[in-house]
N, C-alpha and C positions, 0 to 999 in steps of 0.2 A: 833544555829541551822540555817539551810539554810532558806533564805527568800522564800516566796511562789512561786515567779516567777522563782526560781532556781530549783524547784522540778524536772523538766524534765531532769535535768542533774545528778540526783542522781546515775544513773547507772555508771557514771564515777568514783564514789567513792567506788565501790564494788570490793573487793579483788578477783581476778580471778586466782591467783596462777602463775602469769607470773614469768620468771626467775629473774628479777631484782627488788629489793625493792627500796623504796624511798631513795634518796641520803643520807639523814640524819639518816636513821634507824640504820646504823652500829655503830654510836657513842651514841645511846640512852641507858640510864642506865637500861631500862626495856626491852631491845631487846630480852633477853632470854625468858621471859614470853610472849612477844608480837609476835615475829617472823618476824616483819616488815610488811609493807603494800605493796602489789603488784597490782597496779592499771592498767586499760586498757591503752595501747598505751603510756606508760610512764606517766609522770605527771609534771605539773608545780610546784607541791608541793615539798618541801624539807623534811618536817616531818609532822606527824599527827597534830602537834601543829598549823599548818597553818589553820586548821579547827576551831580554837578558834577565834571567831570574836566578843566576848563580849566587848561592850564599857565600862561596869562596872562589873568587876569580882565579886563584892560584891552581885550582884543580880542574879548570875548564880548558878545553883544547880548541875552542872556537876562535875565529879571527874577530876579536871584539875590542873596541876602544877602552872598555872598562878594565882591561889588563894592558896598560900602555906599553910596557917594555916588550911583552910578547907580541902585541899588536904591531909595533914598529918593526920587529924582526920578520913577522909574516908578510907585511907589506913590502919590505925590502927584498925578501927572497924571490918575489915575482916581479920586482922592479915597478911597483905601483899597479893601480887597478886599470889604467887605460890600456887599450889594445893596440894603439898606434905605434908602439915601439917594437913590435914583433918584426924582425927583418924580413925583407922580400927576397925570394930566391926562385930560380927555375927548378921545379921538381918534376919527377916522372909523372906521366899521366896514368890514371886508373885503367887497368886492363878491362876489356869488354866482358863483363860477367853478369849482365842483367838477368834477373830471374830469381829462382828459389835456390838457396844454398843451405844445406843441412849443417846445423851446429851440433858439434859433438862435445860432450862434457865428461867423457870417461873412455874406457877401453871397450871396443866392440868385439874384438877377436884376439884371443891369446895364441892362436895358431897362425895360419897363413893370413896376411892382411887382406882385407876386402878391397878390391879395386873399384874406384868410383870414376866414371868417365869425365866428371866435371871437377868442381872445387869441393873442398870441405872446410868448414869454419871451426875454430876453437877459441876459447877465451885466452886472453893474453897471459894470464897466470899459468895456463897449462903449456905455454910455449917456453917457459922459463923454469930452470931448475937451480937448486942450491939455496943456501941461506946467507943472509947478511952480505958481507963483502965478497962471498964466493958465488953469488948469483950470476948466472950466465944463460945465454940462449941454448935451447936444446938443438942438437944436431939433426940432420935430415933423417938419419936412422932412428934416433930417439923419438922423433915426432911420429913416425910410422909405428914403432914398437909400442909406444904409450897409448896410442889410440886405435890400433888395429885396422887402420884403413890406409889406402894408398890413392890419394886424389891425383888424377893424371894432369890436371891443369894447375895444381899447387894448392897451398893453404891460404886461407884468409883468417887473420887474427883480429878478434874484436876486443876492444877495451870496455865493452858494455858488460859489466858484471857487478857482483856485490862489493860494497865499499871496502870490506876487509881485504879484498884482492886488488881492487883498483888502487888503493893507497900504496901498495907495494911498488907500483910503477914509479911513483914519485921519489921513492928512496933507493931506486936501483943504482948500484955503483956502475960507473962507466956506461951511461945510457947509450951513447952513440955506438959503442962496440957491441952492446947487446942487440940493438936493432939492426945493425949491419950484419951481424951473424945470423939473425932470423931470415934476412933476405937470402943469404947464402944457403940456408937450410931448406929453402923452397917456399918460404912465405912470400906470396906475390902481392899482397895487399893487407892493410890493417885499418882499424879505426882508432882514433885517439881515446884515451881513458875518459870515462864520463864521471868526473868528480861531481859529487852530489850538490844540488842547490836546495837546501831545506827551507820549508815554509815557516818554521817556528824559531828562526834564529835571526840575529841582526844581519842586515843586508851586506855588511862588509864581508861576511863569510861567503856569501854568494859570489860577490865580485872577485874575491880571491880564488874561488873555484874556477870561475870562467877564465881568469888569466892563466891558471895552471893548465887548463885544457888547451889554450892557445899555445903555450910554450911546449907542451908535450907534442902537439901536432907538428910544430916547427922542428923540434929535435928529431922526431921519427922520420920526417921527410928528408931532413938534412943528412941523416945517416944512410939514405938511399932506400928506405922502405916506404913505398907509396902509401899514404895514409889519409883517410877521410877525417875532416874536422867535425868533432861531435858538438853540435849546437845545442848544448844544454842551457835552458833559460827558464826563469821563473816569471818574468814579466814581458809585456810587449816591447818595452824598451830594451830588454836584454836581446830580443830578436832583432830589433833595429840595429843594435851594436854589432851583432854577428853579420847582419846584412851588409853594413858599411865595411866591415872587415873583409868580407868576401869580395866586395866590389873593389876595394883597394888592393887586394891580393889576387891577381888573375891566375896565380898558380893553384888556387883552390878550385879543384875540378870536381870534388865530391864532398858530401857532408853525411853525417850519421845522426840518427835519432832513435830513441826507444820509447815505446808506449806501454812498458811493462810495469811501471811504478806510479810516479806522480801524475802521468798523463793517461792512465789506463781507464779511469772512470768516464762515463759517457759525456758529461758536459766538458770535462777536461780534454778528452780526445778531440772533440769538435773544435775546441779553442786552439789546440796545437796544430791540427790540420790546417786551420785558417792561417796561423802564423807561419807555418812552413810554406804554404802556397803563396803568401804575400812575399816571403823571402825569395822564392824562386822567380816570381814575376819581376821583382825589383832588380835582382841581379842581372836578368836579361842576357844570360849566356847559358850554354848547356851545363847542367849539373847532374851528377849522379847522387841518389839518395840511398844510403845503406840503412835498413830499418829493422828493428826488432819490435814485434807486436803482432797484430792479427793480419791474416791474409787480406781481409776486406780493406783495411787501411792501406796496405801496400798497393793494392790494385787501384784504389781511389787516387793515390798520389802519383800513379803513373801518368795521369793526365797533365800534371804540371812539371814533372821532372823528366829530363832526357832519358834517364835510366833509373830503375829501382832494383836494388839488390835486397831481397828479403831473406834474412837469416832465421831459419826455422829449426827449433830444437825438438819439435814434435816427433819426427821419426826416431830420433835417438831414445827419447823417454818411452815411447810406445814399444820399441824393440826391447828395452830393458825390462818392461813389464809383460813381455810376451803377448802383445796385442797385434791383431791383424786388421787390415782394412775391410770394412763392411761395404758392399756395393751400394753406391748412391750416385744419382745422375748429376746433381748440382750441389753448390755450396761447399763448405769445408768438408774434408774427409771425416768419415765416422769409423770408429774402431770397436773391437770386441776382443775379449780374452781368447787366446789361441788354444789353451788347454795343452795337455800332454806333459812331457817331461820338463819340469822347470829348470833342470840343469843342462838342457840341450843347448848347443851353440846357437847364437843369435845372429851370426854374420850374414847369412842368406836372408833372414827376415829383415834385418836392418836395410840391406840393399834394396829389397823389394819395396819397403816402406818409403825409402828415399826417392826411388823412381816414381812411385805413385804420387807422392807429394809434389814433385816437379811437374808431372803431367797435369795434375789438378790445378796447379797454380797457373800454368800457361793457358789452360782452357777456361779458367774462371773469368767472368766479366763483372766488374764492379757494378753493384746495383744502385749505389748512391754516389752521384758525381760530386766533385768538390764545388761547393757553392759558397756564397757569402755567409759569414757566421750568423746563425740565428741568435735572437735575443736570449740572454741567460735568465733562468729562473733563480733569483737571488734568495728565495726561501724554499729550497727543495723539501719535499715531503719527509725525507729522512736524510740527514747528513751522512756522508760515507763513514762507515765504522772501521774500515780496514786500511785507512791511510797510514802509511808507515812514517814514523818520525824517529827512526833508530838513531842512536848516538853516532856521530861521525868519528871515523878512525883518525888516528894521529896524522897530522899533516907535516911531511918532512921536506927537507930542502932539495930542490932540483939542482941548484947552483953551488951547493956546498963543496968546498975543496976536500973536506974530510967526511965522506958519506957515513951516515949513521947506520949501524947494523940493525 
């Protein structure tokens, strides 16, 4: 990984789709799956392997050819980097849930659960309990108790969360049993885990993460849990691969994406809006997009997707901090501290914030339509200082006969 002092230069490692790939990409054995790296203003790098700076490969958990024994095991666990060996099946169709769905990351009420007329979303890690080999899906009653809400249309489980939680899904014992039990507990829809694609690692680690996403999407759907495919990608070629995968798999009726981390900055968000729009146009059949990010981006992408489900955690966090909506006629909602007793129940406040967010989402009109991507400024005035390059959590076996605790 990059040292902390080098984080301000991470923008130099982002693939912008320039015409020329790194000099060494043409002779790489994995060039067909990778497509090569196209970095700003050329690069002093010859190949992505220049990003491997480990003094001791034995202590590194990346999928990297410089640790050949571990590399072979990691490639074998996902059965290679190609996506064309994921089986084709007839899966359930996404329920009609277009609009704003509140994401809950804790307990709202310890008394009577707050009834919601629509759906409620929770992270996948909060739908599972237990440790090691004892991990299992929570029951219907446990989901209501642990979150303090009762969504009338059911739960939506999202695999978009921090790496330390996302990685737990890969090491789950009895995957199919867990996902089947989630459906029985009232989960009506899910998104596959978004295993991270880092900018400062060899591309093999990215390709391994993409294949894990595809396998988890397949396993979740096969277990009877309707699941959106999370199209995490670092390069335009990555999105070309996802596009072809979706074309080849007509059972893919929904995809997921998040603009909270690597795609959050202005230039990055525009680039990914363009990539998602191109994907939707090339697939040329109705697709639902499940999105984490700003309301403005969700509304813009409604123009190219059949449905957009926007997962919004704002009502939950504002309720936890005792904030109320400040009257405003347009744009995103504004908030201010409520004041009063900080220990007072927040169930009613949470419900009012949720309903206000849904009303504003349905009345909001995108101010910026989806257009052809503008040219990128390859020398920004200030490189992003807050780009995350956190170490990746341990990557475990999905197909292991003896799951690791």
